[in-house]
C-alpha positions as CSV (number, residue, x, y, z in Angstrom):
1,X,159.6,80.9,87.9
2,X,162.6,78.6,87.4
3,X,162.7,75.9,84.7
4,X,162.6,73.1,87.3
5,X,159.6,74.7,88.9
6,X,157.9,75.0,85.5
7,X,158.6,71.3,84.8
8,X,157.2,70.4,88.2
9,X,154.1,72.5,87.6
10,X,153.6,70.9,84.2
11,X,153.0,72.6,80.9
12,X,149.3,71.8,81.0
13,X,148.8,73.3,84.5
14,X,150.9,76.3,83.5
15,X,148.8,76.9,80.4
16,X,145.6,76.6,82.5
17,X,147.0,79.1,85.0
18,X,147.9,81.5,82.1
19,X,144.4,81.1,80.7
20,X,142.8,82.0,84.0
21,X,145.0,85.1,84.1
22,X,143.9,86.0,80.7
23,X,140.2,85.5,81.7
24,X,140.8,88.0,84.5
25,X,142.4,90.5,82.0
26,X,145.8,90.1,83.7
27,X,147.6,90.2,80.4
28,X,151.0,91.1,81.7
29,X,151.1,88.3,84.3
30,X,149.8,85.8,81.7
31,X,152.5,86.8,79.3
32,X,155.3,86.5,81.9
33,X,154.2,82.9,82.6
34,X,153.9,82.0,78.9
35,X,157.2,83.6,78.1
36,X,158.8,81.5,80.7
37,X,157.4,78.3,79.1
38,X,158.6,79.5,75.7
39,X,162.1,80.5,76.9
40,X,162.5,77.1,78.6
41,X,161.6,75.3,75.4
42,X,158.4,73.8,76.9
43,X,155.8,75.6,74.8
44,X,153.2,73.5,73.1
45,X,150.2,74.4,70.9
46,X,148.2,75.8,73.9
47,X,151.1,77.9,75.1
48,X,151.5,79.6,71.7
49,X,147.7,80.0,71.3
50,X,147.4,81.7,74.6
51,X,150.4,83.9,74.0
52,X,149.0,84.9,70.6
53,X,145.6,85.8,72.2
54,X,147.3,87.8,75.0
55,X,149.6,89.7,72.5
56,X,146.7,90.4,70.2
57,X,144.7,91.8,73.1
58,X,147.7,94.1,73.9
59,X,147.7,95.2,70.2
60,X,151.1,93.6,69.7
61,X,150.2,92.5,66.3
62,X,153.6,91.5,65.0
63,X,154.4,89.4,68.0
64,X,150.9,87.9,68.1
65,X,151.3,86.9,64.4
66,X,154.6,85.1,65.3
67,X,152.9,83.3,68.2
68,X,150.0,82.1,66.1
69,X,152.3,80.9,63.4
70,X,154.2,78.9,66.0
71,X,150.9,77.5,67.2
72,X,150.0,76.4,63.7
73,X,153.3,74.6,63.4
74,X,152.9,73.0,66.9
75,X,149.4,71.8,66.0
76,X,150.8,70.1,62.9
77,X,153.6,68.6,64.9
78,X,151.4,67.4,67.7
79,X,148.8,65.9,65.4
80,X,145.0,66.0,65.4
81,X,144.6,63.8,68.5
82,X,146.6,66.2,70.6
83,X,144.9,69.4,69.6
84,X,141.4,70.7,69.6
85,X,140.1,71.3,66.0
86,X,138.0,74.3,67.2
87,X,141.1,75.9,68.8
88,X,143.1,75.4,65.7
89,X,140.5,77.2,63.7
90,X,140.5,79.9,66.3
91,X,144.3,80.3,65.9
92,X,144.0,80.5,62.1
93,X,141.2,83.2,62.5
94,X,143.3,85.2,65.0
95,X,146.3,84.9,62.7
96,X,144.3,86.4,59.9
97,X,143.2,89.3,62.2
98,X,146.9,90.1,62.9
99,X,147.7,90.0,59.2
100,X,145.0,92.6,58.5
101,X,146.0,94.9,61.4
102,X,149.6,94.9,60.1
103,X,148.4,95.9,56.6
104,X,148.9,92.4,55.0
105,X,145.4,92.7,53.6
106,X,145.7,90.3,50.7
107,X,147.1,87.5,53.0
108,X,144.3,88.2,55.5
109,X,141.6,88.0,52.8
110,X,143.1,84.7,51.6
111,X,143.2,83.3,55.2
112,X,139.7,84.4,56.0
113,X,138.3,83.0,52.8
114,X,140.0,79.6,53.5
115,X,138.3,79.5,56.9
116,X,135.0,80.7,55.5
117,X,134.8,78.2,52.7
118,X,136.5,75.2,54.3
119,X,134.7,75.4,57.7
120,X,131.7,77.6,56.8
121,X,132.9,79.9,59.6
122,X,130.5,82.8,60.2
123,X,133.1,85.0,61.9
124,X,135.5,84.4,59.0
125,X,132.7,85.3,56.4
126,X,132.0,88.5,58.3
127,X,135.6,89.6,58.5
128,X,136.2,88.7,54.9
129,X,133.1,90.8,53.8
130,X,134.2,93.7,56.0
131,X,137.9,94.0,54.9
132,X,137.7,93.0,51.2
133,X,137.1,96.6,49.8
134,X,140.6,97.4,51.1
135,X,142.3,94.5,49.3
136,X,144.3,95.6,46.3
137,X,144.0,92.2,44.7
138,X,140.2,92.0,45.0
139,X,138.3,94.1,42.5
140,X,134.7,95.4,42.5
141,X,133.3,92.1,41.3
142,X,135.1,90.3,44.1
143,X,133.7,92.7,46.7
144,X,130.1,92.3,45.3
145,X,130.3,88.5,45.2
146,X,131.8,88.2,48.7
147,X,129.3,90.5,50.3
148,X,126.5,88.7,48.5
149,X,127.8,85.4,49.9
150,X,128.0,86.9,53.4
151,X,124.5,88.4,53.2
152,X,123.2,84.9,52.3
153,X,124.8,83.5,55.4
154,X,123.4,86.3,57.4
155,X,119.9,85.9,56.3
156,X,120.1,82.2,57.0
157,X,121.6,82.7,60.4
158,X,119.3,85.5,61.6
159,X,115.6,85.6,60.7
160,X,113.3,88.0,62.6
161,X,109.6,88.1,62.4
162,X,108.7,91.5,63.8
163,X,105.5,93.3,63.1
164,X,105.6,96.9,61.7
165,X,102.8,98.8,63.5
166,X,101.6,102.1,62.2
167,X,102.4,105.2,64.2
168,X,100.2,108.3,64.1
169,X,102.1,110.8,62.0
170,X,101.9,114.2,60.4
171,X,102.8,115.4,57.0
172,X,106.6,115.5,57.6
173,X,108.7,112.6,56.5
174,X,110.2,110.6,59.4
175,X,113.9,110.0,58.9
176,X,116.0,107.7,61.1
177,X,119.8,107.7,61.4
178,X,121.6,104.8,63.0
179,X,125.2,105.2,64.3
180,X,127.4,103.8,67.0
181,X,129.6,106.9,66.8
182,X,127.4,109.9,67.4
183,X,129.4,110.8,70.4
184,X,132.7,111.0,68.5
185,X,133.1,114.7,67.5
186,X,136.1,114.4,65.2
187,X,135.0,111.2,63.4
188,X,131.4,112.5,62.9
189,X,132.3,116.0,61.8
190,X,130.8,115.2,58.3
191,X,127.5,114.3,60.0
192,X,126.8,116.6,63.0
193,X,126.2,119.9,61.1
194,X,124.3,118.3,58.3
195,X,121.9,116.7,60.7
196,X,121.2,120.0,62.4
197,X,120.7,121.7,59.0
198,X,117.8,119.4,57.9
199,X,114.6,121.3,57.2
200,X,112.3,120.5,60.1
201,X,109.3,121.8,58.3
202,X,109.7,118.8,55.9
203,X,111.4,116.2,58.2
204,X,111.2,114.7,61.6
205,X,114.6,113.3,62.6
206,X,115.1,110.3,64.9
207,X,118.6,109.3,66.0
208,X,119.4,105.8,67.1
209,X,122.6,106.2,69.1
210,X,123.9,102.7,69.2
211,X,127.0,103.0,71.4
212,X,127.2,101.4,74.8
213,X,127.9,104.6,76.7
214,X,124.3,105.8,76.7
215,X,125.5,109.4,76.4
216,X,123.2,112.3,75.7
217,X,123.9,114.0,72.4
218,X,124.5,117.6,73.5
219,X,125.4,118.7,70.0
220,X,122.1,117.7,68.5
221,X,119.8,120.7,67.9
222,X,116.6,118.7,68.1
223,X,113.4,120.0,66.4
224,X,110.1,119.8,68.3
225,X,109.2,116.4,66.8
226,X,112.7,114.9,66.7
227,X,113.7,112.0,69.0
228,X,116.9,110.4,70.3
229,X,116.9,106.7,71.1
230,X,119.9,105.3,73.1
231,X,120.0,101.8,71.8
232,X,123.4,100.4,72.7
233,X,122.0,98.1,75.4
234,X,119.4,96.5,73.1
235,X,119.8,93.1,71.5
236,X,119.6,92.8,67.8
237,X,116.0,91.6,68.0
238,X,115.1,94.5,70.3
239,X,116.7,97.0,68.0
240,X,114.8,95.6,65.0
241,X,111.6,95.9,67.0
242,X,112.3,99.5,67.8
243,X,113.2,100.5,64.3
244,X,110.2,98.8,62.8
245,X,107.9,100.3,65.5
246,X,109.0,103.8,64.6
247,X,107.3,103.6,61.2
248,X,110.2,105.3,59.4
249,X,109.9,106.7,55.9
250,X,113.7,106.4,55.5
251,X,116.3,104.7,57.6
252,X,119.9,105.9,57.0
253,X,122.7,103.7,58.3
254,X,125.9,105.5,59.1
255,X,127.9,102.5,60.3
256,X,128.5,100.4,57.2
257,X,130.4,97.2,58.2
258,X,132.2,98.9,61.1
259,X,129.9,97.2,63.7
260,X,129.9,93.6,62.6
261,X,127.7,92.4,65.5
262,X,124.9,94.6,64.3
263,X,124.9,93.4,60.7
264,X,122.2,90.8,61.3
265,X,119.8,93.7,62.0
266,X,120.0,94.6,58.3
267,X,119.0,91.1,57.1
268,X,115.5,92.4,56.4
269,X,113.7,95.7,55.5
270,X,113.4,98.1,58.5
271,X,111.7,101.1,56.9
272,X,109.8,102.1,53.8
273,X,113.2,103.0,52.3
274,X,116.6,101.8,53.5
275,X,119.6,103.9,52.7
276,X,123.4,103.5,53.4
277,X,125.5,106.6,53.6
278,X,128.8,107.9,55.1
279,X,130.7,104.7,56.0
280,X,129.7,102.1,53.5
281,X,132.1,102.9,50.5
282,X,131.1,99.6,48.7
283,X,127.9,97.7,48.2
284,X,126.4,96.4,51.4
285,X,124.5,93.5,49.6
286,X,122.2,93.6,52.6
287,X,118.4,93.4,52.2
288,X,117.7,96.4,54.4
289,X,119.2,98.9,51.9
290,X,117.4,100.1,48.8
291,X,119.8,102.9,48.1
292,X,123.5,103.8,48.6
293,X,124.5,107.5,48.7
294,X,127.6,108.7,46.8
295,X,128.6,111.1,44.1
296,X,129.9,111.0,40.6
297,X,133.5,110.8,41.7
298,X,133.3,107.8,44.0
299,X,130.8,105.8,41.8
300,X,131.1,106.4,38.1
301,X,128.1,105.4,36.0
302,X,129.7,102.3,34.7
303,X,130.0,100.8,38.1
304,X,126.3,100.6,39.0
305,X,126.5,96.8,38.2
306,X,128.7,96.3,41.3
307,X,125.9,97.5,43.7
308,X,122.9,95.6,44.9
309,X,121.4,99.0,45.9
310,X,120.3,101.7,43.6
311,X,123.0,104.3,43.4
312,X,122.2,107.9,44.4
313,X,124.8,110.3,43.0
314,X,124.5,113.6,44.8
315,X,125.3,116.8,42.8
316,X,127.6,117.8,45.7
317,X,130.3,115.9,47.5
318,X,128.6,113.1,49.4
319,X,130.6,114.2,52.5
320,X,131.0,117.7,54.0
321,X,132.6,118.6,57.3
322,X,132.5,121.3,59.9
323,X,135.4,121.5,62.4
324,X,133.6,122.5,65.7
325,X,136.3,121.3,68.0
326,X,139.6,122.9,69.0
327,X,142.3,122.6,66.3
328,X,145.8,124.2,66.2
329,X,146.5,127.1,63.9
330,X,148.3,126.2,60.6
331,X,152.0,126.1,61.1
332,X,154.7,127.3,58.7
333,X,155.9,124.9,56.0
334,X,158.5,122.6,57.6
335,X,160.8,122.6,54.6
336,X,161.1,126.3,54.8
337,X,162.1,126.0,58.5
338,X,165.4,124.2,57.7
339,X,164.0,120.7,57.7
340,X,164.3,118.1,54.9
341,X,161.2,117.7,52.7
342,X,158.9,115.7,54.9
343,X,156.1,113.4,53.7
344,X,153.7,112.1,56.4
345,X,150.8,109.8,56.9
346,X,148.6,109.2,60.0
347,X,146.3,106.7,58.4
348,X,145.4,103.5,60.3
349,X,148.1,100.8,60.1
350,X,145.7,98.3,58.4
351,X,145.6,100.7,55.4
352,X,149.4,100.6,55.0
353,X,149.5,97.6,52.7
354,X,152.5,96.2,50.8
355,X,151.4,98.0,47.7
356,X,151.3,101.3,49.7
357,X,154.8,100.7,51.2
358,X,156.1,99.9,47.7
359,X,154.8,103.2,46.3
360,X,156.0,105.2,49.3
361,X,159.4,103.5,49.1
362,X,159.9,104.4,45.4
363,X,159.1,108.1,46.2
364,X,161.7,108.1,49.0
365,X,164.3,106.4,46.9
366,X,163.9,108.8,44.0
367,X,163.7,111.8,46.4
368,X,166.8,111.1,48.4
369,X,166.6,114.3,50.5
370,X,163.2,113.5,51.8
371,X,161.8,111.6,54.8
372,X,158.6,109.9,55.9
373,X,156.8,110.3,59.2
374,X,154.2,107.8,60.3
375,X,151.8,107.7,63.2
376,X,148.9,105.6,64.2
377,X,147.8,103.4,67.2
378,X,149.3,100.3,65.8
379,X,152.7,101.9,65.7
380,X,152.7,102.4,69.5
381,X,154.2,99.0,69.7
382,X,158.0,98.7,69.0
383,X,157.5,95.3,67.5
384,X,154.9,96.6,65.1
385,X,157.2,99.5,64.2
386,X,160.0,96.9,63.6
387,X,157.7,95.1,61.2
388,X,157.0,98.2,59.2
389,X,160.8,99.1,59.2
390,X,161.5,95.7,57.8
391,X,158.9,96.1,55.0
392,X,160.5,99.4,54.0
393,X,164.0,97.9,54.3
394,X,163.1,95.1,51.9
395,X,162.3,97.8,49.3
396,X,165.6,99.7,49.8
397,X,164.6,102.4,52.3
398,X,166.8,102.7,55.4
399,X,165.3,103.1,58.8
400,X,167.0,106.6,59.1
401,X,164.5,107.8,56.4
402,X,161.5,106.9,58.6
403,X,160.2,108.6,61.7
404,X,157.4,107.4,64.1
405,X,155.0,109.6,66.0
406,X,153.7,108.3,69.3
407,X,150.0,108.2,70.3
408,X,148.7,111.5,71.6
409,X,145.5,113.3,72.6
410,X,143.6,114.6,69.6
411,X,144.8,118.2,69.8
412,X,148.4,117.1,70.1
413,X,147.8,114.5,67.4
414,X,146.7,117.3,65.0
415,X,149.9,119.2,65.7
416,X,151.8,116.4,64.0
417,X,150.7,117.9,60.8
418,X,152.9,120.8,61.6
419,X,155.8,118.5,60.7
420,X,154.4,117.5,57.2
421,X,155.0,119.3,54.0
422,X,152.8,116.9,52.1
423,X,150.6,114.0,53.4
424,X,150.5,110.7,51.5
425,X,147.2,108.9,51.1
426,X,146.9,105.1,51.4
427,X,145.2,103.0,48.8
428,X,143.0,101.2,47.9
429,X,141.6,102.1,51.3
430,X,141.9,105.9,51.4
431,X,141.9,108.0,54.5
432,X,138.7,109.8,55.3
433,X,139.1,111.5,58.7
434,X,142.8,111.8,58.1
435,X,142.3,113.5,54.8
436,X,139.9,116.1,56.2
437,X,142.3,116.6,59.2
438,X,145.3,117.1,57.0
439,X,143.8,119.7,54.7
440,X,142.2,121.6,57.7
441,X,145.8,121.8,59.1
442,X,147.0,123.2,55.8
443,X,148.7,120.0,54.5
444,X,147.8,118.9,51.0
445,X,147.1,115.2,50.6
446,X,148.6,113.4,47.6
447,X,146.0,110.9,46.3
448,X,145.0,109.4,43.0
449,X,141.8,108.2,41.2
450,X,141.5,104.6,42.3
451,X,139.6,101.6,40.9
452,X,136.8,101.5,43.5
453,X,134.9,103.8,45.9
454,X,137.2,103.1,48.8
455,X,140.1,104.3,46.6
456,X,138.3,107.6,45.6
457,X,137.2,109.0,48.9
458,X,140.1,111.4,49.2
459,X,139.8,112.3,45.5
460,X,136.2,113.6,45.9
461,X,137.2,115.4,49.1
462,X,140.2,117.1,47.5
463,X,138.4,118.0,44.3
464,X,135.5,119.6,46.2
465,X,137.9,121.4,48.5
466,X,139.7,123.1,45.6
467,X,142.8,120.9,45.9
468,X,142.3,118.8,42.7
469,X,145.9,119.5,41.6
470,X,147.0,116.9,44.3
471,X,144.9,114.1,42.8
472,X,146.8,112.0,40.3
473,X,145.1,110.1,37.5
474,X,146.7,106.7,38.6
475,X,149.3,105.1,40.8
476,X,152.2,105.8,38.4
477,X,151.3,109.6,38.3
478,X,150.9,109.6,42.1
479,X,154.5,108.4,42.5
480,X,155.8,110.8,39.9
481,X,153.9,113.7,41.6
482,X,155.4,112.8,45.0
483,X,158.9,112.7,43.5
484,X,158.5,116.0,41.7
485,X,157.1,117.7,44.8
486,X,160.1,116.6,46.9
487,X,162.8,117.4,44.3
488,X,161.5,120.6,42.7
489,X,163.2,123.7,44.1
490,X,160.1,125.6,43.4
491,X,157.9,123.4,45.7
492,X,158.6,125.2,49.0
493,X,157.3,128.5,47.8
494,X,154.3,126.9,46.0
495,X,153.4,124.8,49.0
496,X,153.8,127.7,51.4
497,X,151.4,129.8,49.4
498,X,148.8,127.0,49.3
499,X,149.3,126.3,53.0
500,X,148.8,129.9,54.1
501,X,145.4,130.1,52.5
502,X,144.2,126.5,52.6
503,X,141.8,126.9,55.5
504,X,140.1,129.9,54.0
505,X,139.9,128.1,50.6
506,X,138.3,125.1,52.2
507,X,135.8,127.2,54.2
508,X,134.6,128.9,51.0
509,X,134.3,125.6,49.1
510,X,131.5,123.1,49.0
511,X,133.3,120.7,51.2
512,X,132.3,122.8,54.3
513,X,128.7,123.6,53.1
514,X,126.8,121.2,55.3
515,X,123.6,123.2,54.8
516,X,123.7,122.6,51.0
517,X,124.2,118.9,51.6
518,X,121.3,118.8,54.0
519,X,119.1,120.5,51.3
520,X,120.1,118.0,48.7
521,X,119.4,115.1,51.1
522,X,116.0,116.6,52.0
523,X,115.1,116.5,48.3
524,X,116.5,113.0,47.9
525,X,114.4,111.7,50.8
526,X,111.2,113.2,49.3
527,X,112.0,111.7,45.9
528,X,112.7,108.1,47.1
529,X,109.7,107.9,49.3
530,X,107.5,109.1,46.5
531,X,108.7,106.3,44.1
């Protein structure tokens, strides 16, 4: 469309047309029209707002951030009379989402908090409570206080009055597990085998599969009295009714804060005992949970005060895993195949914070013959990659030292580990799935003992897998260890030896003993119900 045609159509009408296209999920067509307005110098607040929304929907986080920042400036320039206050708040909210997705967690936390406290915005409170464990500048006390504040908003916003009828039962304890991810084999590999290993002479298991697909769970080896409930289509109130009607002795939530729309369900007790496990990695501060399940590594004794739940420290790693899907064989060490020493990370982009980039940059600068490969969904966008390159460049690392791996199907994605000599963990929000994937593919993960549960997940996995030598005591030692591994001429032989036997070592360790974890949890359930 030519500039004179745009002017004839009018900016307002063009914006309305773009909004209709967005409503019909025609992102490309909407962006073409909005870009024409921007190129012609006709963009106003609405143009930038709509462009930001379209780019965010396309996962173009860097470009979306730029558009939202232009929208904020346009709103200020146009004045309060020319802009809708609700839409300005929406722009600030979406801008904070972009910051988080790009790894600018501290800035995102600050932006969400401003929105939450200034406007008492529920969505901002929810996002703030969700992401704050991954903010380096927010300690355990900040996480506790923020989640308490959010839980207070939650209980005010959502009150259910649902009866809890008795159900005829036998001597077995009835244990319920809630997850929206039961169908995801890779992500749930710490859960599947453990659930099947529960002692059915002591327990009845009920799964509440809360995804929208309504898929049957073929992997679940159900006992005679076990049940599976497909709950993805239920409203929050209907889910509460179902959970309460099942008269559960223990309800175990596996979602944590990963499904924000379901958090109102947990604003009240739902079973005799409520328990958070697997994906919480910080206090929930939610009334439904009496206990949180961890181990001595992720929650030291001195940190009980940062949890509204009673802390259950298992005598084993609180996570085990069983790789039941197809995985490539372990490849030879790259640096012994004529390549430069290669660090790699496949953690989600929102975990790659400025603090992480600073640490990785120092390692690369002090190990000049090394390189770093990165791969995640966020980096599928060239603009997002440019954002990351600029962050490294600001810290003295040239783009030639970096490589980016495209999105791939899971089997091909696992083959990316063939190119890594050592994987670098993120902090304070560690990898979980990526840590288990890396070590299964023979790649040791460099991590350190952090200052909170989210920063110790890899530590407990590595220690229990017999790979504790790759866990540094703090950030400074983490950097020194990375530099030493890349520069030491003895590293290739040492890493090759470890790599060749890593899968066998892991299989023989407690990290793959799902049966033992199930036994421990069986005893835990009996103990907490008897209290």
